[in-house]
GULO-623490 format. One record per residue (C-alpha): residue number from 0; residue in three letters; chain; y, x, z. Coordinates in Angstrom, 3 decimals, decimal comma. Example, Ala and Ser with C-alpha at 12.3 -4.5 7.8 and 13.67 -1.06 7.14 Angstrom:
% GULO-623490
    i   aa  ch        py        px        pz
    0  Ala   A    -4,500    12,300     7,800
    1  Ser   A    -1,060    13,670     7,140
% end
This chain:
% GULO-623490
    i   aa  ch        py        px        pz
    0  Met   A    -0,438     0,178    -0,064
    1  Arg   A     3,464     1,467    -1,283
    2  Thr   A     5,567     0,631     1,727
    3  Gln   A     7,675     2,293     4,639
    4  Ser   A     7,985    -1,188     6,276
    5  Glu   A     6,563    -1,897     9,827
    6  Leu   A     4,899    -5,130     8,649
    7  Gly   A     3,637    -3,719     5,700
    8  His   A     1,438    -1,073     8,026
    9  Ala   A     0,749    -3,705    10,205
   10  Ile   A    -0,819    -5,924     7,448
   11  Glu   A    -3,024    -2,758     6,739
   12  Glu   A    -4,046    -2,594    10,346
   13  Ala   A    -5,374    -5,832    10,093
   14  Arg   A    -6,532    -5,437     7,070
   15  Glu   A    -8,670    -2,844     8,783
   16  Gln   A    -9,504    -5,162    11,744
   17  Thr   A   -11,155    -7,391     9,293
   18  Asp   A   -12,951    -5,429     7,081
   19  Ala   A   -14,465    -3,931    10,011
   20  Leu   A   -15,547    -7,140    11,662
   21  Phe   A   -17,844    -8,024     7,990
   22  Arg   A   -19,316    -4,451     8,059
   23  Ala   A   -20,741    -5,672    11,056
   24  Val   A   -22,723    -8,287     9,076
   25  Arg   A   -26,077    -7,276     6,823
   26  Pro   A   -25,494    -7,957     3,286
   27  Asp   A   -28,352   -10,246     3,031
   28  Ser   A   -26,592   -12,439     5,768
   29  Phe   A   -23,395   -13,532     4,606
   30  Tyr   A   -24,909   -17,035     3,413
   31  Glu   A   -25,888   -17,848     7,203
   32  Arg   A   -23,913   -20,528     8,597
   33  Pro   A   -23,735   -19,216    12,570
   34  Ile   A   -22,129   -22,127    13,752
   35  Pro   A   -22,864   -25,358    12,348
   36  Glu   A   -19,081   -26,924    12,597
   37  Arg   A   -18,067   -24,128    10,353
   38  His   A   -17,951   -23,042     7,322
   39  Arg   A   -20,749   -19,774     5,899
   40  Ile   A   -19,785   -16,310     6,496
   41  Val   A   -18,835   -16,075     2,964
   42  Phe   A   -16,388   -18,195     3,327
   43  Tyr   A   -14,267   -15,826     5,717
   44  Leu   A   -14,677   -13,161     3,167
   45  Gly   A   -12,758   -14,817     0,813
   46  His   A   -10,222   -16,860     3,020
   47  Val   A    -7,805   -14,121     4,468
   48  Glu   A    -7,148   -13,005     0,999
   49  Ala   A    -6,934   -16,421    -0,745
   50  Phe   A    -4,576   -17,210     1,926
   51  Asp   A    -2,263   -14,189     1,275
   52  Trp   A    -2,312   -14,663    -2,548
   53  Asn   A    -1,652   -18,538    -2,146
   54  Leu   A     1,152   -18,098     0,521
   55  Ile   A     2,697   -14,951    -1,026
   56  Gly   A     1,261   -14,275    -4,716
   57  Arg   A     1,651   -18,000    -5,783
   58  Tyr   A     4,325   -19,515    -2,995
   59  Ala   A     6,866   -16,558    -2,370
   60  Leu   A     6,264   -14,656    -5,808
   61  Asp   A     5,551   -17,698    -8,223
   62  Arg   A     3,462   -15,360    -9,742
   63  Arg   A     0,170   -16,721   -12,064
   64  Pro   A    -3,221   -17,559   -10,521
   65  Phe   A    -5,877   -15,513   -12,106
   66  His   A    -8,743   -17,157   -10,411
   67  Ala   A    -7,524   -20,861    -9,543
   68  Gly   A   -10,986   -21,779    -8,554
   69  Phe   A   -11,374   -19,237    -5,943
   70  Asp   A    -7,498   -19,533    -4,695
   71  His   A    -8,868   -23,487    -4,248
   72  Leu   A   -12,512   -22,977    -2,796
   73  Phe   A   -11,454   -20,288    -0,297
   74  Ala   A    -8,243   -21,939     0,837
   75  Phe   A    -8,903   -23,991     4,199
   76  Gly   A   -11,241   -23,604     6,721
   77  Ile   A   -12,911   -27,362     8,311
   78  Asp   A   -13,006   -28,502    11,817
   79  Pro   A   -15,167   -31,598    11,456
   80  Pro   A   -15,228   -34,625    14,184
   81  Pro   A   -18,543   -34,309    16,063
   82  Gly   A   -21,770   -35,606    13,885
   83  Gln   A   -19,871   -34,803    10,537
   84  Leu   A   -21,023   -31,010     9,907
   85  Pro   A   -20,915   -29,793     6,222
   86  Ser   A   -23,637   -29,888     4,208
   87  Asp   A   -23,081   -27,201     1,434
   88  Arg   A   -25,649   -24,813     0,319
   89  Pro   A   -25,776   -20,995    -0,177
   90  Ser   A   -26,047   -21,723    -3,797
   91  Asp   A   -23,005   -23,696    -3,905
   92  Trp   A   -20,820   -19,931    -3,103
   93  Pro   A   -20,276   -17,081    -5,449
   94  Ser   A   -21,915   -13,975    -5,190
   95  Leu   A   -20,533   -11,191    -2,868
   96  Ala   A   -19,502    -8,952    -5,784
   97  Glu   A   -17,677   -11,663    -7,196
   98  Val   A   -16,070   -12,221    -3,732
   99  Asp   A   -14,939    -8,477    -3,674
  100  Arg   A   -13,348    -8,187    -7,330
  101  Tyr   A   -10,919   -11,214    -5,978
  102  Asn   A   -10,219    -9,757    -2,533
  103  Gln   A    -9,242    -6,109    -4,344
  104  Arg   A    -7,449    -7,645    -7,152
  105  Val   A    -5,353    -9,927    -4,251
  106  Arg   A    -4,385    -7,033    -2,548
  107  Asp   A    -3,482    -4,440    -5,487
  108  Glu   A    -0,800    -7,195    -6,752
  109  Ile   A     0,295    -7,751    -3,349
  110  Asp   A     0,727    -4,300    -2,346
  111  Glu   A     2,572    -3,656    -5,636
  112  Leu   A     5,151    -6,351    -4,552
  113  Ile   A     5,212    -6,501    -0,906
  114  Asp   A     8,520    -4,976     0,219
  115  Glu   A     9,821    -8,085    -2,396
  116  Val   A     8,242   -10,775     0,052
  117  Pro   A    10,455   -12,911     2,225
  118  Gly   A     9,811   -11,570     5,695
  119  Gln   A     8,560   -14,812     7,609
  120  Leu   A     5,834   -15,177     5,157
  121  Leu   A     4,703   -11,463     5,983
  122  His   A     4,722   -12,483     9,425
  123  Val   A     2,907   -15,986     8,889
  124  Ala   A     0,293   -13,319     6,760
  125  Leu   A    -0,071   -11,121     9,100
  126  Glu   A    -0,704   -13,123    12,119
  127  His   A    -3,452   -15,861    10,086
  128  Arg   A    -5,327   -13,085     9,594
  129  Leu   A    -5,363   -11,688    12,929
  130  Met   A    -6,039   -15,293    14,148
  131  His   A    -9,388   -15,370    11,630
  132  Ala   A   -10,166   -11,848    13,447
  133  Glu   A   -10,818   -13,512    16,507
  134  Thr   A   -12,084   -16,432    14,680
  135  Phe   A   -14,704   -14,804    12,678
  136  Ala   A   -15,724   -12,436    16,233
  137  Tyr   A   -16,748   -15,363    18,115
  138  Ile   A   -18,772   -16,662    14,640
  139  Leu   A   -20,315   -13,285    14,516
  140  His   A   -21,164   -13,733    17,932
  141  Gln   A   -23,714   -16,602    16,985
  142  Leu   A   -25,437   -14,873    14,578
  143  Asp   A   -28,579   -13,827    14,889
  144  Tyr   A   -28,916   -10,007    16,724
  145  Glu   A   -31,060    -8,663    13,967
  146  Arg   A   -28,733    -9,860    10,999
  147  Lys   A   -25,659    -7,680    12,784
  148  Val   A   -24,954    -3,746    12,616
  149  Ala   A   -24,687    -3,230    16,329
  150  Pro   A   -22,809    -0,205    17,837
  151  Ala   A   -25,017     2,392    20,009
  152  Leu   A   -25,433     0,743    23,427
  153  Pro   A   -25,541     2,486    26,591
  154  Pro   A   -27,735     1,198    29,413
  155  Glu   A   -27,189    -1,721    30,890
  156  Met   A   -25,090    -1,759    34,334
  157  Glu   A   -25,106    -3,435    37,640
  158  Thr   A   -22,521    -6,295    38,033
  159  Ala   A   -19,998    -6,292    40,950
  160  Arg   A   -20,290    -8,840    43,550
  161  Pro   A   -17,507   -11,741    42,195
  162  Pro   A   -14,550   -12,101    44,218
  163  Gln   A   -14,186   -14,821    46,816
  164  Pro   A   -12,299   -17,415    45,702
  165  Arg   A    -8,087   -18,029    46,761
  166  Met   A    -5,131   -19,670    45,515
  167  Val   A    -1,681   -17,977    45,900
  168  Glu   A     1,669   -19,875    45,951
  169  Ile   A     3,540   -20,526    43,041
  170  Pro   A     7,101   -21,699    44,177
  171  Thr   A     9,291   -24,444    42,428
  172  Gly   A    10,869   -23,855    39,565
  173  Thr   A    11,778   -23,994    35,427
  174  Ala   A     8,891   -23,690    33,310
  175  Gln   A    10,239   -22,178    30,114
  176  Leu   A     7,870   -23,379    27,119
  177  Gly   A     8,382   -22,308    23,456
  178  Leu   A    10,917   -20,508    21,594
  179  His   A    14,604   -21,340    20,054
  180  Gly   A    15,187   -22,016    16,444
  181  Pro   A    17,789   -23,826    15,013
  182  Gly   A    16,924   -24,490    11,399
  183  Leu   A    13,886   -25,340     9,748
  184  Asp   A    12,485   -22,066     8,814
  185  Asp   A    14,215   -18,377     8,316
  186  Thr   A    12,893   -16,193     5,675
  187  Ser   A    14,869   -13,089     6,097
  188  Leu   A    12,845   -11,914     9,552
  189  Asp   A    12,655    -8,326     9,593
  190  Asp   A    10,125    -5,778    11,452
  191  Asn   A    11,637    -5,893    14,565
  192  Ala   A    11,880    -9,649    14,529
  193  Thr   A    10,129   -12,200    17,067
  194  Phe   A     8,262   -15,035    14,958
  195  Gly   A     6,602   -18,326    16,016
  196  Trp   A     4,872   -20,810    14,517
  197  Asp   A     6,268   -24,512    14,109
  198  Asn   A     4,572   -25,770    16,826
  199  Glu   A     6,165   -23,057    19,296
  200  Phe   A     9,485   -24,573    18,739
  201  Gln   A    11,646   -26,217    19,981
  202  Ala   A    12,230   -24,446    23,135
  203  Leu   A    12,244   -26,689    26,237
  204  Ala   A    12,585   -26,444    29,978
  205  Val   A    10,468   -27,927    32,364
  206  Asp   A    11,006   -28,816    36,408
  207  Thr   A     7,815   -27,753    37,854
  208  Pro   A     6,859   -28,580    41,600
  209  Ala   A     5,257   -26,218    43,642
  210  Phe   A     1,805   -25,932    43,870
  211  Ser   A    -1,279   -23,317    44,246
  212  Met   A    -2,970   -21,807    41,357
  213  Ala   A    -6,142   -19,435    41,924
  214  Lys   A    -6,191   -15,911    42,088
  215  His   A    -8,675   -15,152    39,844
  216  Lys   A   -10,395   -17,199    36,543
  217  Val   A   -13,229   -18,743    37,514
  218  Thr   A   -16,485   -16,167    37,434
  219  Asn   A   -20,021   -16,952    35,920
  220  Gly   A   -21,078   -16,341    39,766
  221  Glu   A   -18,837   -19,165    41,002
  222  Tyr   A   -20,066   -21,565    37,986
  223  Leu   A   -23,898   -20,453    38,656
  224  Glu   A   -23,285   -22,688    42,266
  225  Phe   A   -22,539   -25,817    39,792
  226  Val   A   -25,355   -25,018    37,685
  227  Arg   A   -27,490   -24,974    40,777
  228  Ala   A   -26,059   -28,207    41,544
  229  Gly   A   -27,127   -29,680    38,901
  230  Ala   A   -24,531   -29,094    35,706
  231  Ala   A   -25,810   -27,904    32,716
  232  Ala   A   -25,751   -24,310    31,438
  233  Pro   A   -22,654   -22,922    29,713
  234  Phe   A   -23,539   -22,189    25,841
  235  Phe   A   -23,455   -18,287    26,349
  236  Trp   A   -25,804   -18,161    29,377
  237  Val   A   -29,759   -18,170    28,335
  238  Glu   A   -32,527   -18,509    31,131
  239  Arg   A   -35,361   -15,708    30,585
  240  Ala   A   -38,419   -16,041    33,145
  241  Gly   A   -36,308   -17,848    35,736
  242  Arg   A   -33,321   -15,579    35,154
  243  Trp   A   -29,848   -15,937    33,787
  244  Arg   A   -28,800   -13,871    31,085
  245  Tyr   A   -25,429   -13,752    28,990
  246  Arg   A   -25,735   -13,592    25,042
  247  Gly   A   -23,397   -10,888    24,484
  248  Met   A   -22,034    -9,739    21,234
  249  Phe   A   -24,700    -7,445    20,258
  250  Ala   A   -27,044    -7,911    23,070
  251  Glu   A   -28,462   -10,066    25,963
  252  Ile   A   -27,592    -8,738    29,732
  253  Pro   A   -28,253   -10,148    32,879
  254  Leu   A   -25,464   -12,547    34,003
  255  Pro   A   -22,454   -10,351    35,224
  256  Leu   A   -21,725   -12,534    38,200
  257  Asp   A   -18,040   -11,418    38,203
  258  Trp   A   -17,097   -11,748    34,613
  259  Pro   A   -15,301   -14,896    33,721
  260  Val   A   -17,225   -17,882    32,552
  261  Tyr   A   -16,848   -19,004    29,030
  262  Val   A   -16,792   -22,740    29,027
  263  Thr   A   -15,772   -26,048    26,993
  264  His   A   -12,658   -27,798    28,331
  265  Ser   A   -15,387   -30,683    29,231
  266  Glu   A   -17,373   -28,058    31,274
  267  Ala   A   -13,807   -27,021    33,341
  268  Glu   A   -12,831   -30,463    33,991
  269  Ala   A   -16,088   -30,996    35,497
  270  Tyr   A   -16,479   -28,000    37,456
  271  Ala   A   -12,650   -28,843    38,405
  272  Lys   A   -13,829   -32,470    39,984
  273  Trp   A   -16,563   -30,914    41,223
  274  Arg   A   -14,304   -28,315    43,616
  275  Gly   A   -11,917   -30,949    44,257
  276  Gly   A    -9,143   -29,095    42,121
  277  Ala   A    -7,586   -29,727    38,860
  278  Leu   A    -7,010   -27,634    35,551
  279  Pro   A    -2,825   -26,343    35,318
  280  Thr   A    -1,178   -27,818    32,759
  281  Glu   A     0,904   -25,785    29,899
  282  Ala   A     3,855   -25,769    32,063
  283  Gln   A     2,041   -25,125    35,243
  284  Phe   A     0,690   -21,989    33,353
  285  His   A     3,925   -20,779    32,111
  286  Arg   A     5,590   -20,979    35,497
  287  Ala   A     2,936   -18,730    37,165
  288  Ala   A     3,130   -16,085    34,026
  289  Ser   A     6,648   -15,762    34,782
  290  Leu   A     6,404   -14,541    38,277
  291  Thr   A     3,348   -12,040    37,490
  292  His   A     4,004    -8,481    36,884
  293  Lys   A     2,623    -6,988    33,945
  294  Glu   A    -0,966    -5,366    33,983
  295  Ser   A    -2,333    -2,062    32,483
  296  Glu   A    -5,101    -2,403    30,404
  297  Ala   A    -5,214    -6,041    30,272
  298  Asn   A    -8,739    -6,723    28,234
  299  Phe   A    -7,238    -7,605    24,505
  300  Asp   A    -5,810    -6,682    21,541
  301  Phe   A    -9,727    -5,579    20,704
  302  Arg   A   -10,168    -3,125    23,322
  303  Arg   A   -13,440    -4,942    23,844
  304  Trp   A   -16,002    -6,712    22,746
  305  Glu   A   -16,787    -8,657    26,388
  306  Pro   A   -15,679    -9,852    29,346
  307  Val   A   -14,403    -7,572    32,273
  308  Ser   A   -14,398    -8,281    35,840
  309  Val   A   -11,551   -10,871    37,109
  310  His   A   -10,860    -8,373    39,632
  311  Ala   A   -10,633    -5,581    37,405
  312  Asn   A    -6,779    -5,647    37,165
  313  Asp   A    -6,010    -6,361    40,771
  314  Ser   A    -4,761    -3,312    42,148
  315  Gly   A    -3,705    -1,947    38,984
  316  Ser   A    -6,885     0,083    37,925
  317  Ala   A    -7,971     0,233    34,816
  318  Ala   A   -10,863    -2,467    33,662
  319  His   A   -14,258    -0,937    34,065
  320  Ala   A   -16,251    -0,133    31,078
  321  Asn   A   -18,235    -3,119    29,026
  322  His   A   -21,954    -3,541    29,312
  323  Asn   A   -22,455    -3,089    25,914
  324  Gly   A   -19,616    -0,104    25,337
  325  Ala   A   -18,303    -1,585    22,142
  326  Val   A   -14,685    -0,906    21,968
  327  Ala   A   -12,827    -1,443    18,867
  328  His   A    -9,978     0,564    17,696
  329  Ala   A    -6,775    -0,777    17,947
  330  Asp   A    -3,454     1,678    16,710
  331  Ser   A    -1,300     2,698    19,041
  332  Arg   A     1,548     1,594    16,584
  333  Ser   A     0,071    -1,852    16,796
  334  Arg   A     0,155    -1,777    20,673
  335  Ala   A     3,800    -0,664    20,560
  336  Arg   A     4,800    -3,376    18,898
  337  Gln   A     3,086    -5,769    21,629
  338  Pro   A     5,636    -8,068    23,837
  339  Ala   A     7,292    -6,256    26,193
  340  Asp   A     5,635    -8,139    29,384
  341  Val   A     3,158   -10,199    28,140
  342  Gly   A     1,956   -10,933    31,747
  343  Ser   A     5,202   -11,886    33,059
  344  Ala   A     7,386   -13,416    30,582
  345  Asp   A     8,285   -16,729    30,562
  346  Gly   A     8,444   -17,528    26,719
  347  Gln   A    12,359   -17,995    26,977
  348  His   A    13,379   -15,773    23,562
  349  Pro   A    16,893   -17,041    22,388
  350  Leu   A    16,850   -16,977    18,299
  351  Pro   A    20,681   -17,233    17,364
  352  Asn   A    20,059   -16,374    13,713
  353  Gly   A    17,481   -19,618    12,691
  354  Arg   A    13,551   -20,564    13,341
  355  Gly   A    11,310   -17,681    14,083
  356  Ser   A    14,640   -14,713    14,330
  357  Val   A    15,785   -13,028    16,892
  358  Glu   A    17,494    -9,692    17,156
  359  Ala   A    16,052    -6,661    19,234
  360  Leu   A    19,246    -7,084    21,617
  361  Ser   A    18,635   -10,508    22,158
  362  Gln   A    14,899    -9,899    22,833
  363  Val   A    16,083    -7,681    25,790
  364  Glu   A    18,093   -10,613    27,324
  365  Ala   A    16,108   -12,917    26,991
  366  Leu   A    13,532   -10,826    29,104
  367  Ser   A    15,492    -9,482    31,326
  368  Gln   A    15,179   -12,495    33,840
  369  Val   A    11,316   -12,626    33,134
  370  Glu   A    11,362    -8,956    34,332
  371  Ala   A    13,689    -9,198    37,252
  372  Leu   A    11,237   -11,946    38,797
  373  Ser   A     8,226    -9,391    38,045
  374  Gln   A     9,820    -6,356    39,414
  375  Leu   A    10,980    -8,583    42,710
  376  Ala   A     7,201    -9,584    42,851
  377  Ala   A     5,676    -6,147    42,891
  378  Arg   A     8,576    -4,985    45,055
  379  Ser   A     7,936    -7,472    48,014
  380  Gln   A     4,309    -7,196    47,238
  381  Ile   A     4,177   -11,589    46,487
  382  Glu   A     0,500   -11,988    45,383
  383  Thr   A     0,438   -13,472    42,035
  384  Pro   A    -2,633   -14,861    39,798
  385  Ser   A    -4,343   -12,425    37,991
  386  Gln   A    -5,190   -11,541    34,239
  387  Leu   A    -3,105   -14,939    32,936
  388  Val   A    -3,175   -12,595    29,651
  389  Gly   A    -6,698   -11,035    28,658
  390  Asn   A    -9,963   -11,310    29,626
  391  Gly   A   -10,705   -15,008    27,995
  392  Trp   A    -8,224   -17,796    26,992
  393  Glu   A    -7,361   -20,372    29,571
  394  Trp   A    -7,952   -24,444    29,164
  395  Thr   A    -5,025   -25,984    30,010
  396  Ser   A    -5,102   -30,031    31,104
  397  Thr   A    -2,498   -30,533    28,370
  398  Val   A    -3,051   -32,374    25,025
  399  Phe   A    -1,699   -30,595    21,979
  400  Ala   A     1,351   -31,807    20,997
  401  Pro   A     4,452   -31,082    19,391
  402  Phe   A     7,475   -29,735    21,384
  403  Pro   A    10,556   -32,347    20,861
  404  Gly   A    12,361   -31,192    17,968
  405  Phe   A     9,258   -30,085    16,035
  406  Thr   A     9,311   -29,651    11,871
  407  Pro   A     6,344   -28,032    10,294
  408  Phe   A     6,779   -25,126     8,064
  409  Pro   A     7,205   -26,022     4,805
  410  Phe   A     4,849   -23,885     3,362
  411  Tyr   A     2,076   -24,662     5,555
  412  Arg   A     2,479   -27,878     6,551
  413  Asn   A    -1,306   -28,236     7,748
  414  Tyr   A    -1,136   -25,654    10,283
  415  Ser   A    -0,226   -27,632    13,863
  416  Glu   A     0,774   -31,366    12,469
  417  Pro   A    -3,059   -32,449    11,267
  418  Phe   A    -4,394   -31,541    15,354
  419  Phe   A    -1,434   -33,795    16,988
  420  Asp   A    -4,420   -36,471    17,299
  421  Gly   A    -4,757   -36,403    20,886
  422  Arg   A    -8,187   -34,743    20,703
  423  His   A    -7,378   -31,102    20,900
  424  Tyr   A    -6,413   -29,220    24,415
  425  Val   A    -3,600   -26,349    24,450
  426  Leu   A    -5,057   -22,907    25,980
  427  Lys   A    -2,907   -20,178    27,248
  428  Gly   A    -3,405   -16,516    27,502
  429  Ala   A    -5,803   -14,190    25,074
  430  Ser   A    -9,552   -13,168    24,796
  431  Pro   A   -10,617    -9,560    24,513
  432  Arg   A   -10,561   -10,363    20,792
  433  Thr   A    -7,324   -11,834    20,560
  434  Ala   A    -4,744    -9,529    18,579
  435  Gly   A    -1,593    -8,230    21,202
  436  Arg   A     1,180   -10,002    18,484
  437  Leu   A    -0,737   -13,456    19,648
  438  Ala   A    -0,413   -12,572    23,596
  439  Arg   A     3,590   -13,509    23,207
  440  Pro   A     4,218   -16,069    26,174
  441  Ser   A     5,042   -19,307    23,628
  442  Phe   A     1,870   -18,577    21,710
  443  Arg   A    -0,309   -21,829    21,582
  444  Asn   A    -4,151   -22,077    20,969
  445  Trp   A    -5,831   -25,363    20,515
  446  Phe   A    -9,316   -26,545    20,189
  447  Arg   A   -11,255   -29,782    20,735
  448  Pro   A   -12,571   -30,258    24,406
  449  Ser   A   -16,447   -29,962    23,791
  450  Tyr   A   -16,158   -26,963    21,256
  451  Pro   A   -18,518   -24,103    22,911
  452  Tyr   A   -18,022   -21,367    21,087
  453  Ile   A   -14,787   -19,557    21,715
  454  Tyr   A   -14,034   -17,036    24,370
  455  Ala   A   -12,344   -19,818    26,965
  456  Thr   A   -12,115   -19,837    30,444
  457  Phe   A   -10,165   -21,593    33,109
  458  Arg   A    -8,848   -21,258    36,477
  459  Leu   A    -7,896   -24,242    39,489
  460  Val   A    -4,613   -25,394    40,584
  461  Glu   A    -3,812   -27,643    43,493
  462  Pro   A    -0,432   -29,760    44,379
% end
């Protein structure tokens, strides 16, 4: 790619991330469908490039299509309602060689003209690819082990005892959600601008009464008590010879009792009811995050394949190694572009230059109040929740819905709006496979309440 822009280099790095994931699939396995509700793997091989071509090549640069059939075939993922699974066959899809040729031509044409592409659209292409790096990771997770190319794995390790559950007090205050942006869109974003998706606008302040929040995410060990009381086991668990094991990305291991439990929203709600607590609202999560100091070596940005202990960051120590030892490389330049304080920021980023645009000075001003709160908490040793960013997305009780003033992106109208259906719930934070750029406080993830495949956990709140 012949560009000097930071965004161009970031797209190159993101391509390396998705390319590495596809190299973990054995060549004879691209027509498998590891998750019944999703496309076959071959779709994802072509999707990220088709998205880039449709957005950049055709929408932004008005280039003539060179393979309109693939532009359409690989355009959209699926999210079918329960009971309505796809019925396509492997023979309905093109060969890997054809997809590879299409992908290479897309990259060649875009790379020649990338400096002519509006900045906002480059942000969209970049973050879309990074989202799919996580999407494909959890799809790859469900592929049979013999169909994956696994890294060398160290011997299994003993797990630590999970911490005793305890609550921390969150005082009354204002939760700042979303981003400010007065215009419909701003295509002039530069390399250093803060980007946001349409559902992150417009910003709003929510008065939040005092409440208590669990110090840690709910662990496998805690959830095991629920299972022993009669609840169904989570999707990532499997019982072998009377013992529970965790189905990791590349191997099964003894169930790590101190790791966060990955569950559906429905399972999280049931556990909360059993414990006499509740899931936090989106506003409560933001309010707690605004008081939380930055954690070093938080488990996100592709640093690991699997979770770590929920108390790995309690004393500021680095999280211990994965049981499977598989660590994906994240370029230092990528980490340098992370939000200034992903563990403490509250989403208040004024955008004086229009939707999705903010100058560097404004970013500093917007974060200053949050950083001051974080520093105050650290100096006074106020106890705050741990791992609000990283080690697993966290379910909230908030139904995914638009903020007041929502306007869909004109170039991607179906990103958010079709999911404002009352059947998806907001998740906050980040998982081990979430890119650093997506760990900004305003970012909103969402899924159906019974979808079991994602790296999603939860913690409890009390009034």
